[in-house]
N, C-alpha and C positions, 0 to 999 in steps of 0.2 A: 505494500499499500504505501503510493510517494505520493508528495506533494508538502506545501511548505506547511508550516505551524499554524491551525485554525483551519485548514483545509477538510476537516473530520476524519483525518486518516484513522485516529484509532476507532471512531465511533463507528465507522463503516467496516472494519476490520474484526471489529465484536461483533458485528453483524452478519457477517460472510461466513465467521467461523461457527455462528450457530446456524448459520440456514445447510453450511455442508456437514458440521457435527464434526469438526476437528478444533485442532487447539487453537487459541492466540494468546500469543506471550506480547504484552505491552514492553515495549523497549523501555520508554520510559523508567516505569519499574523496575528495569534490573540496572537501570544506568545511574540512577541516581539516589546515591547512598543519605545517610543525615546530614542535614545542614547541607544540602544540595552538593555531596560532595560526590564525585564519580566515584563508582566501586571499583575494585581494583579486578576483582573476576567477573566486570561485565562483559567483556568479549569472550572469555573461557563458557560463559553461559551460553550464552550467544550461539557458540560452535556445538554444545552440547545440545540446545532444541531442534537448531536445522539439519539436524540427525534422526529426526523422527521423518516416519513415510510423507507426513502432510502437518501446512501447519499455515499460520496467518499472521503477519505482525507491521510492523509501519517499515518504511525505505527512510531512516533516519542514521545518523551517529557515522561519521567519518568512516572509523574506523572498523568499524561493520560491514559498509557498504559492499566490499567485494565479496565477503563471506554467503551474505544475504542473494547475492545476483549470482552466483553461482551453486546456490541452492536449489535458488526459486524455478518455477516454471511458468509463474504467470505475476506480470507485475498490475496492480492499476492503480490509475495515474490521477488523481484528482487535482487539473490544471483548469482552478477557478480563476477568474478575473481577481486583481490583487484587492478592489474595492470589498468585494466580497468575501475574502480571506481577511481582510484585517477588521469587517464589521462583526464576523462571526468570532475573532480571537477577543476582541477588546469583550465583548457581552460575555464571552466565556470566562474570562480574566475578574472581570469584575462581580460575576455570581460566584463565581468561587470564593473570592476574597470576602464578599458580604455575607456569605453564608457558614465562610471556615472551614471548607470543603477539605479534607484530609487527602493528599494527592499518593507520594510515596514515601515511605520509610521516614514517616511525621513529617514529613514538609508540607508548605502550606504556601499558598500566593503570596508573594511578600506586597507591602504595604503600596498600595496606590500611585503613591509620590515616586516610587524609586523608577516610575518611567524617565523622569525627567534627571535622576540622579547616575543613574546606573547606566551605561554605555551600550551595556549586553541586556539590557528588556530584551523580554520575549516580546513587546510591540515593535520596536526597535529593530531587532534581528529578522524577524517575517518581513518585514518591509524590505529590508537591504538583501534579504535572499530570497525573495519571491523571483525574480527574472534569472538569481543564479538557477535555481533549481529547474528553474522548464530550460535553461542552456545542460545543464546536465542529464537530465532525460533526454533531452534531444539527440547529444550525443552517444546516450546508451542505447537509445531506436536507431541510431546508423551503424551503430557498430557492433563484434562478435554477439553481444547479450542479446540485443535487438533482433537478429535472425532467429535466437534459439529461444527466447522467451515469448508467450503469448501477453501482447499488450491491452491494456484495456485503457483507454482514456477519456475521460471523462470532463464534460466541462460545463459545471453548475448543477446547481441539485434537482431541476428537473431530469438533467440524463442521469445522473446519479440513480433520482428514483425510478425511473424506466430502466435502468440497467438491473438494479436490484430487483424489480418486478418480473420483469422477464429474463433475460440469459443468465441471471445470477437464481433464478428457480430453476428453471430448466436445466442448467449444469449439476443442480442437488435431486433431479429425478422430479420435481413437483410440478403439479399443474393446477390451474385452477381447484379440480374437485378435490384434490389432496389437502388445498389451504383452506377449508371451509369444515 
């Protein structure tokens, strides 16, 4: 599941796993230790789960991207417009902060004021990385992985919804009768 922060990777990955009956591994939960420190065993944890016959996860974290690409058979790319992604990211971050949602390993969203004080704040990072992610994924499509992987490129929530209702359910062997 590829796309920038806020594109809906984790949500869709969890949905795909539920429909297909396969495991979903959230990379943020493996990467972030207490106080947002990187977990030293992160790469080994990823190596371990990609050995399984089927899984779904997000395509993120530079250190493990080659491993993920080498073991994946399908890449779902959420290629949403930047304003769409930023709106979702802002709403998600504010909601998480206001309700005190526990994220991973004792971590919570930082105070909202940190968007002005933290040069690596998620909103700033997503704004800067949106175009870079598109460039990286375009290179993947043009390279050796692009010829080996099944690529599903979805632009906007309507395309995501249509794909989930149609091709994803068909791949799982579900038809309208079995959904009732």
